[in-house]
N, C-alpha and C positions, 0 to 999 in steps of 0.2 A: 796490792793495788787497792786504793780506797773506793768508797762508794761514788759512782758517777751519777749524772743526772738521770739517765735511764733507770739505773738501779733504784734510785730514790723514788721515781714515779711509780715503779712497780710495787715498791714496798708500801706506799701510802695510798695507792689508787682505790683500794676497797673501803677506805674510810671517807672518801670524798662524796660530795653530792652527785646525783646521777649525771648531769651534764658534764661535770668535770671528769667523771669516770670515762664517759664516752670520749672526751678529748684526750684523756691519758692513754687510752687504748690506741687511738689514732697516732699519737706522738711516738709511742713505743714501736709501732709497726712501720711508721713512715718518717722517722726522724731524719733520714738521709735526704729526703726530698724537701723538708720544711725549711732548710737553711736559706733558700732563695725566696721564700714567701714573705709578704707583708703580714701584719696582724690580721687585716681583713681577709686576705687570701687564705691564710692558714685556718682561721675560724670557719670560713665557708667550706673548705675542704673537709674539715672535721665534723661539720654539721652542727656547730654551736655558734653563739654570739661572740663578738669581739670582747665584750665585757667578761664573759666566762673565761676566755683565754687569758686576759690580763690579770684576773683574779688568781688564776693558777700560777702565772708567772711570779706574781708578788708573794703568794703563799710559799713558793719554792725558794724564796729569798733573793730574787733578782730585782734590781732597781730599774733596769731597762730591758726592753724586749730584745735588743741586739745582743746583749750579754747572754740572755737565755738561749737565743737562737744559735749562737756560737757554741755554747756548751752542749746543746742538744745534738748538733752536727758531730762534734768530737766524740761524744758518747756513742752515737750511732755508728760511727766509723769503727770504733773498738768492738762494738757488739756484732757487727756484720762481717768483720774480717779478723783472721787470727793475728795479723800483723800488717804494718804498712808494706812490708816486703811481699806478703801474700797478696795484698791488694794489687801491687804492681804486676805480679805474676798473672793475676786473674785478668787484668786489662790486656796483657800481652797474649795470653791464651785465647781470650775472646776474639781478638782481631785475627789470630791465626785460624780460628774456626769459621770465619765468615765464609770461606770457600769449601769448608769440610762438609761431609754428609751429616745428616741429622742424627744418625746413630752415634757417631763420634762426639758430637756436641752434647747429647744427653748423657753419654757415659762420662765425659769430663765434668759436667755439672754435678752428677751424682757423686763422683769421687771427691770433688771439692767440698760439697756439703758434708759428706761422711767424715772427711778430715777435720772439719770444724767441730763436729759433735763428739768425736772421740776424745774425751777429756777425763781427767782423774776422777772428777765428781760423778760423771755418768758411769764410769767403770765401777765405782764404789756402790752406786745405787743399783746397778744391774746385778752385782753379786748379792746384794741384800735381797733383791726381788727373787732371785733363784732360790735362795735359802728359804724364803717365805713360802714359795711353791712347794718345796720338799717337805716342809713342816706342816703344811695345810692338809686338811682332810679333803677339801674340794677347792679348785681354782675356777671361779666364775669369770668368764671373759666377755667383754662387751665392746662393740664398735659400731657406730651408725654412719650411714652415708659413706663418705670417702674412707673412714676408718674401719668400716666393716671388713674390707679386704685383709687388713692386718690381723684383725681378731680371728677371722676364719682361717687364715694362713697359720696362725699360731696353734689353733686347735687341731688343724689337719696334720701338721708336721709333728708337734709335740705329742699328740694323742697316740702315736705309734709306740711310744716308750713310756708315756705318762698318762695313765687312764683316768686321772682325777680331774680332768678339765670338763667344765660345763659351759656350753655356749648359750649366751643370753641374747645374741644378736638376731637369731633366726625367727623368733616369735615375739615381736616387740610388744604385742598387746598383753603378754603374760609376764613381762619383765618384773613388774612390781609384785605379782603373786609369788614369783620365785624368790625375790628378795625377802618377802615375808617369812619364808621357810628357812632362810639362812640362819646359822647360829655359830657357836664356837667351832673353830676349825675351818670356817669359810673365809675366803679372801676374794676381793674383786680386782681383776686386771682390766683396766679401762684404757682403750686406745681412743684418743680424742684429740684431733687436730683442729686448729682455728680456721674458720669460726666454729665454735663448739655447738653440737646439737643439744637441744633442750632435754631430750629423753636421757641422753648419757649423763648430763649434769645432774638432773633430778634423781636418776638412779644412784649415782655416786653419793649424792647428798643424803639419800635415804639410808644407804649402806653406812655412811659415816654416823648418822644418828643412831643406828642400831649397833654400833661398835664393830662393824666389819672393816678390817684393814684394807687399804686401797693401794694398789700399784698403778701409777699413771704413766703412760707413754704419750707424750705430746710434742708439739713443735714450738711451743712458746709458754713461758711462765705466766702469761696473761690468762691462761686457762683457769677458770674458777675452781676446778677440782684440785689444783696445785696447793690451795690453802690448807687442805686437811688430808691430803694423801700422805701415807707413810713413806712411800718411795715415789720420786718423780724423776723420770728419764726424759730429758728435754733435748730434742734434736736441733732446736734453734733454727728451724728451716722454714719458717712461716712464709718467707718471701722467695723460696727457691723455685717454685713452680713444679716440684717433683711429686706432688700429691702424697699418696700413701707410701711411697718407696722408702723414705727414711724410717718410718715406723716398722715397715717389713724388715728392714735391715736390723733394727733393734730386736724384733721378734726372732729373727734367725740367730742372733747372738745369744739370746736367752735360751733357745732350744739347744744350741751347741753346748752351752755351759751346763744345762740341765742334764744332757746326755753324759757329759764328762763326769759330773758328780754322782750320777746313779750307775755308772759303770762298775762292774762288768754286767750287771743285770740288764742295763739298757741295750748293750751289744747283743746279749743272748736273746732278748725279746725281738730285736730286729731280725736276727738270723732265723728264729722260729717263725716269725711273721712271713718272711720271704719264702720259706719252705711251704707254708700253708698256701700262700698266694699262687705259687707255682703249681701245687697240686690242684688248685681250683681252676688253673689255666685262665687266670684273669687277664694276663697280658699277652700280646702278640709280639714275638721276637723275630719273625721272618718278614 
């Protein structure tokens, strides 16, 4: 499949003037809604002027706004659904869930989103990320605001079998101090969903400048860290409304693969840890 309009906008957006970058971000995230808008309406929604919109339309090679709007909608359809068949199924399932309880509705939504980001590319990137973890001397993980949950989950779960994890999210005022002391053997695992927090982006940028490899887990390739991350796992779930859940699913997959590759040592560690915790009577079983 060739490059569609959304792909082209993502590819060139970082070379555009500021207002056109703002417009580009809006188009990528809201292309499905833009096909019914006039030039004036779309420009207002994006927070730019009509002239900025038409300049971008012309720069992308379109003679008319209507042709641009049509291709934007078609590209957004492809990007937001795995197939037209999948779209029809989602319409059908959504209507069935009108009378269902909220737990069933959220479960179906999560399954649908996960189905769309389980791709060959993400599998390849995840495998590369896990190998980077194993080869590293220290894995520094960061996640701010909504993404903090995924970063802490990864540290808490993987830390039982993989003691090389260093959490940067807990003391944000010292993040740059810790990056200063990073060197050969360090990598950064960044959980960063849109809209991206400034601290995470600046921390990743500093790591990049210092030659620290970056693994990025995000929900859109609009994330500025994606430009220089060595590994990008994109859940493509920016409009799903599921918050940090897709990132946590990726974290769980990385933990499972990490345990598999470090077995039997990982299994032995868990068994010994379980015995020690039982001796400490940490849990209540009655």
